[in-house]
GUVO-425814 format. One record per atom (N, C-alpha, C, CB): residue number from 0; residue in three letters; atom name; y, x, z. Coordinates in steps of 0.2 Angstrom, whole numbers, plus 5000, padded with zeros to 4 digits. Atoms other than C-alpha are relative to their C-alpha. Glycine has a CB too. Example, Ala and Ser with C-alpha at 12.3 -4.5 7.8 and 13.67 -1.06 7.14 Angstrom:
<atoms>
   i  aa at   py   px   pz
   0 ala  N 4994 5004 5000
   0 ala CA 4978 5062 5039
   0 ala  C 5006 5004 5000
   0 ala CB 5000 4995 5006
   1 ser  N 4994 4996 4999
   1 ser CA 4995 5068 5036
   1 ser  C 5005 4996 5003
   1 ser CB 5002 5002 4993
</atoms>
This chain:
<atoms>
   i  aa at   py   px   pz
   0 met  N 5005 5005 5002
   0 met CA 4196 4642 4334
   0 met  C 4994 5001 5004
   0 met CB 4999 5001 4993
   1 ala  N 5007 4999 4996
   1 ala CA 4180 4639 4344
   1 ala  C 4994 4998 4996
   1 ala CB 5001 4995 5006
   2 thr  N 5007 5001 5004
   2 thr CA 4162 4639 4338
   2 thr  C 4997 4995 5005
   2 thr CB 4996 5006 4999
   3 val  N 5003 5005 4996
   3 val CA 4154 4623 4345
   3 val  C 4993 4999 4998
   3 val CB 5004 4994 5000
   4 his  N 5007 5001 5001
   4 his CA 4135 4622 4346
   4 his  C 4998 4993 5002
   4 his CB 4995 5005 5004
   5 leu  N 5001 5007 4999
   5 leu CA 4130 4603 4345
   5 leu  C 4993 4999 5001
   5 leu CB 5003 4996 4995
   6 pro  N 5007 5002 5000
   6 pro CA 4114 4595 4350
   6 pro  C 4997 4996 4994
   6 pro CB 4999 4996 5007
   7 ser  N 5003 5004 5006
   7 ser CA 4102 4589 4337
   7 ser  C 4999 4993 5001
   7 ser CB 4993 5003 4999
   8 ser  N 5000 5008 4998
   8 ser CA 4101 4572 4346
   8 ser  C 5006 4997 4997
   8 ser CB 4999 4999 5007
   9 leu  N 4994 5003 5003
   9 leu CA 4119 4569 4340
   9 leu  C 4999 4999 4992
   9 leu CB 5006 5004 5001
  10 ala  N 5001 5001 5007
  10 ala CA 4113 4571 4322
  10 ala  C 4996 4994 4998
  10 ala CB 4996 5006 4997
  11 leu  N 5003 5006 5001
  11 leu CA 4102 4556 4324
  11 leu  C 5005 4994 4999
  11 leu CB 4995 4998 5006
  12 val  N 4995 5005 5000
  12 val CA 4117 4545 4326
  12 val  C 5006 5002 4995
  12 val CB 5003 4998 5007
  13 ile  N 4995 4998 5004
  13 ile CA 4129 4555 4316
  13 ile  C 4997 5005 4995
  13 ile CB 5006 5004 5004
  14 pro  N 5004 4996 5005
  14 pro CA 4119 4562 4301
  14 pro  C 5003 5006 4997
  14 pro CB 4997 4996 4995
  15 glu  N 4997 4994 5004
  15 glu CA 4132 4573 4293
  15 glu  C 5003 5005 5005
  15 glu CB 5006 4997 4996
  16 leu  N 4998 4995 4995
  16 leu CA 4136 4582 4310
  16 leu  C 4996 5007 4999
  16 leu CB 4999 4997 5007
  17 pro  N 5004 4993 5000
  17 pro CA 4131 4601 4308
  17 pro  C 4998 5002 5007
  17 pro CB 5005 5005 4997
  18 lys  N 5002 4997 4994
  18 lys CA 4122 4610 4322
  18 lys  C 5005 5005 5003
  18 lys CB 4993 5004 4999
  19 val  N 4994 4996 4998
  19 val CA 4137 4622 4323
  19 val  C 5006 4999 4996
  19 val CB 4998 5008 4999
  20 ala  N 4994 5002 5004
  20 ala CA 4155 4618 4319
  20 ala  C 5005 5005 5003
  20 ala CB 5002 4993 5001
  21 ser  N 4994 4996 4997
  21 ser CA 4171 4628 4321
  21 ser  C 5006 4995 5000
  21 ser CB 5002 5006 4995
  22 val  N 4994 5004 4999
  22 val CA 4186 4618 4327
  22 val  C 5006 5003 5004
  22 val CB 4998 4993 5003
  23 glu  N 4995 4998 4996
  23 glu CA 4203 4621 4335
  23 glu  C 5001 4996 5006
  23 glu CB 5007 4999 4996
  24 gly  N 4999 5004 4993
  24 gly CA 4207 4616 4353
  24 gly  C 5001 5005 5005
  24 gly CB 4994 4996 5001
  25 ser  N 4999 4995 4995
  25 ser CA 4214 4625 4368
  25 ser  C 4996 4997 5007
  25 ser CB 5007 5000 5001
  26 thr  N 5004 5002 4995
  26 thr CA 4204 4614 4380
  26 thr  C 4994 4996 4998
  26 thr CB 5004 4995 5005
  27 val  N 5006 5004 5002
  27 val CA 4187 4605 4380
  27 val  C 5002 4994 4997
  27 val CB 4995 5000 5006
  28 ala  N 4997 5006 5002
  28 ala CA 4196 4589 4378
  28 ala  C 5002 5000 4993
  28 ala CB 5005 4997 5005
  29 glu  N 4997 4999 5006
  29 glu CA 4205 4595 4363
  29 glu  C 4994 5002 4995
  29 glu CB 5005 5005 4999
  30 val  N 5005 4998 5005
  30 val CA 4189 4602 4355
  30 val  C 4996 4994 4999
  30 val CB 4995 5005 5004
  31 val  N 5004 5007 5001
  31 val CA 4180 4585 4358
  31 val  C 5004 4996 4995
  31 val CB 4999 4997 5006
  32 arg  N 4996 5004 5005
  32 arg CA 4195 4576 4349
  32 arg  C 5000 5003 4993
  32 arg CB 5007 5000 5003
  33 ala  N 5001 4997 5006
  33 ala CA 4194 4589 4335
  33 ala  C 4994 4998 4996
  33 ala CB 5001 5007 5000
  34 leu  N 5006 5002 5002
  34 leu CA 4176 4586 4333
  34 leu  C 5000 4992 4997
  34 leu CB 4994 5001 5005
  35 asp  N 5000 5007 5002
  35 asp CA 4178 4567 4333
  35 asp  C 5005 4998 4994
  35 asp CB 5003 4996 5006
  36 ala  N 4996 5001 5006
  36 ala CA 4192 4568 4320
  36 ala  C 4997 5002 4994
  36 ala CB 5007 5004 5001
  37 arg  N 5004 4998 5006
  37 arg CA 4180 4577 4308
  37 arg  C 4994 4995 4999
  37 arg CB 4998 5007 5001
  38 trp  N 5006 5004 5000
  38 trp CA 4165 4567 4313
  38 trp  C 5000 4994 5005
  38 trp CB 4993 5005 5002
  39 pro  N 4999 5006 4996
  39 pro CA 4169 4550 4320
  39 pro  C 4994 4998 5004
  39 pro CB 5003 4994 4996
  40 gly  N 5006 5002 4996
  40 gly CA 4158 4545 4334
  40 gly  C 4998 5005 5005
  40 gly CB 4994 4998 4996
  41 val  N 5002 4994 4995
  41 val CA 4156 4562 4343
  41 val  C 5003 4998 5007
  41 val CB 5003 5006 4997
  42 ala  N 4997 5001 4993
  42 ala CA 4168 4557 4357
  42 ala  C 4997 4994 5004
  42 ala CB 5008 4999 4999
  43 asp  N 5004 5005 4997
  43 asp CA 4159 4541 4360
  43 asp  C 4994 5002 5003
  43 asp CB 4999 4994 4995
  44 arg  N 5007 4998 4997
  44 arg CA 4143 4550 4363
  44 arg  C 5001 5005 5005
  44 arg CB 4996 5003 4994
  45 val  N 4999 4995 4995
  45 val CA 4150 4564 4373
  45 val  C 5004 4998 5006
  45 val CB 5004 5006 4997
  46 leu  N 4995 5002 4994
  46 leu CA 4164 4555 4384
  46 leu  C 4998 4993 5002
  46 leu CB 5007 5001 4998
  47 asp  N 5000 5007 4997
  47 asp CA 4164 4540 4395
  47 asp  C 5007 4998 5000
  47 asp CB 4996 4999 5007
  48 ala  N 4993 5003 5000
  48 ala CA 4179 4528 4397
  48 ala  C 5005 5004 5005
  48 ala CB 4999 4993 5002
  49 gly  N 4996 4997 4995
  49 gly CA 4186 4539 4411
  49 gly  C 5007 5003 4997
  49 gly CB 4997 5006 5003
  50 pro  N 5006 4997 5003
  50 pro CA 4188 4549 4400
  50 pro  C 4998 5006 5004
  50 pro CB 5002 5003 4993
  51 ala  N 5003 4995 4997
  51 ala CA 4176 4561 4407
  51 ala  C 4994 5002 4996
  51 ala CB 4998 4999 5008
  52 ile  N 5006 4999 5003
  52 ile CA 4161 4570 4401
  52 ile  C 4994 4996 5003
  52 ile CB 4998 5008 5000
  53 arg  N 5005 5004 4997
  53 arg CA 4146 4559 4402
  53 arg  C 4995 5003 5004
  53 arg CB 4996 4997 4994
  54 arg  N 5004 4997 4995
  54 arg CA 4134 4562 4416
  54 arg  C 4994 5004 4997
  54 arg CB 4997 4994 5005
  55 his  N 5006 4997 5003
  55 his CA 4120 4566 4405
  55 his  C 5001 5005 4995
  55 his CB 4995 4995 4996
  56 ile  N 4998 4995 5004
  56 ile CA 4130 4579 4395
  56 ile  C 5002 5006 5004
  56 ile CB 5005 4997 4995
  57 asn  N 4997 4994 4997
  57 asn CA 4133 4597 4400
  57 asn  C 5004 5004 4995
  57 asn CB 4994 5004 5003
  58 val  N 4996 4996 5004
  58 val CA 4147 4607 4392
  58 val  C 5001 5007 5003
  58 val CB 5007 4997 4998
  59 tyr  N 4999 4993 4998
  59 tyr CA 4148 4626 4393
  59 tyr  C 5005 5003 4996
  59 tyr CB 4993 5004 5001
  60 val  N 4996 4996 5004
  60 val CA 4162 4637 4388
  60 val  C 4999 5008 5002
  60 val CB 5008 4998 5001
  61 gly  N 5002 4993 4998
  61 gly CA 4157 4656 4387
  61 gly  C 4995 5000 5005
  61 gly CB 5006 5003 5002
  62 gly  N 5006 4999 4996
  62 gly CA 4141 4652 4396
  62 gly  C 5002 4997 5007
  62 gly CB 4998 5007 5001
  63 gln  N 4998 5003 4993
  63 gln CA 4151 4644 4411
  63 gln  C 5000 4992 4999
  63 gln CB 5006 5003 5002
  64 pro  N 4999 5008 5000
  64 pro CA 4150 4625 4416
  64 pro  C 5007 4998 4999
  64 pro CB 4997 4997 5006
  65 ala  N 4994 5002 5002
  65 ala CA 4165 4616 4409
  65 ala  C 5001 4993 5001
  65 ala CB 5002 5002 4993
  66 asp  N 4998 5007 5000
  66 asp CA 4175 4600 4411
  66 asp  C 5005 4999 4995
  66 asp CB 5003 4997 5007
  67 leu  N 4995 5001 5005
  67 leu CA 4188 4592 4400
  67 leu  C 5006 5004 5000
  67 leu CB 5002 4993 5000
  68 ala  N 4994 4996 4999
  68 ala CA 4202 4602 4407
  68 ala  C 4999 5008 4999
  68 ala CB 5003 4999 5006
  69 thr  N 5001 4993 5000
  69 thr CA 4193 4619 4405
  69 thr  C 5003 5003 4993
  69 thr CB 4992 5001 4999
  70 pro  N 4997 4997 5006
  70 pro CA 4203 4631 4393
  70 pro  C 4994 5003 4996
  70 pro CB 5004 5006 5003
  71 val  N 5005 4997 5005
  71 val CA 4194 4636 4377
  71 val  C 5004 5005 4996
  71 val CB 4998 4994 4995
  72 pro  N 4996 4995 5003
  72 pro CA 4201 4653 4372
  72 pro  C 4998 5000 4992
  72 pro CB 4999 5007 5003
  73 asp  N 5001 4999 5007
  73 asp CA 4202 4657 4353
  73 asp  C 4994 5005 5000
  73 asp CB 5006 5004 4997
  74 gly  N 5006 4997 5001
  74 gly CA 4185 4663 4348
  74 gly  C 4994 4999 5005
  74 gly CB 5001 5008 5000
  75 ala  N 5005 5002 4995
  75 ala CA 4176 4655 4362
  75 ala  C 4994 4996 4997
  75 ala CB 5003 4995 5006
  76 val  N 5006 5004 5002
  76 val CA 4158 4648 4361
  76 val  C 4999 4994 5005
  76 val CB 4994 5005 4999
  77 val  N 5001 5006 4996
  77 val CA 4156 4630 4367
  77 val  C 4993 4997 4998
  77 val CB 5006 4995 4999
  78 his  N 5006 5004 5000
  78 his CA 4139 4622 4370
  78 his  C 5000 4993 5003
  78 his CB 4994 5004 5003
  79 ile  N 5000 5006 4998
  79 ile CA 4137 4604 4371
  79 ile  C 4992 4998 5000
  79 ile CB 5004 4994 4996
  80 ile  N 5008 5001 4999
  80 ile CA 4119 4600 4378
  80 ile  C 4999 4994 5004
  80 ile CB 4998 5007 5004
  81 pro  N 5002 5006 4996
  81 pro CA 4111 4584 4384
  81 pro  C 4996 5002 5005
  81 pro CB 4996 4995 4995
  82 ala  N 5005 4998 4994
  82 ala CA 4103 4585 4401
  82 ala  C 4993 4998 4998
  82 ala CB 5003 4996 5006
  83 val  N 5007 5001 5001
  83 val CA 4084 4585 4401
  83 val  C 4998 4997 5007
  83 val CB 4997 5007 4998
  84 ala  N 5003 5003 4994
  84 ala CA 4075 4574 4413
  84 ala  C 4992 4999 4998
  84 ala CB 5003 4993 5002
  85 gly  N 5007 5001 5001
  85 gly CA 4057 4571 4415
  85 gly  C 4996 5002 5006
  85 gly CB 4997 5003 4994
  86 gly  N 5004 4998 4995
  86 gly CA 4042 4575 4426
  86 gly  C 4994 5002 4998
  86 gly CB 5000 4995 5005
</atoms>
């Protein structure tokens, strides 16, 4: 099981979404699917039609940049973070 830290910005469109969730998944793709199964709409906000992680979303597993195929070991910490832009 992975511990996933979710951005507060997702709570604006999915109000029941917690800031931290525990889900099963052996890859980032499986983790996103598990989140979406519990809180429909998560995958639409994190993935594009590729499927791929949206350009403005960063995902980290154990503090390392990740893509959908990145393994998620049991007990891993996953962060889903929107990119910050501005000047």
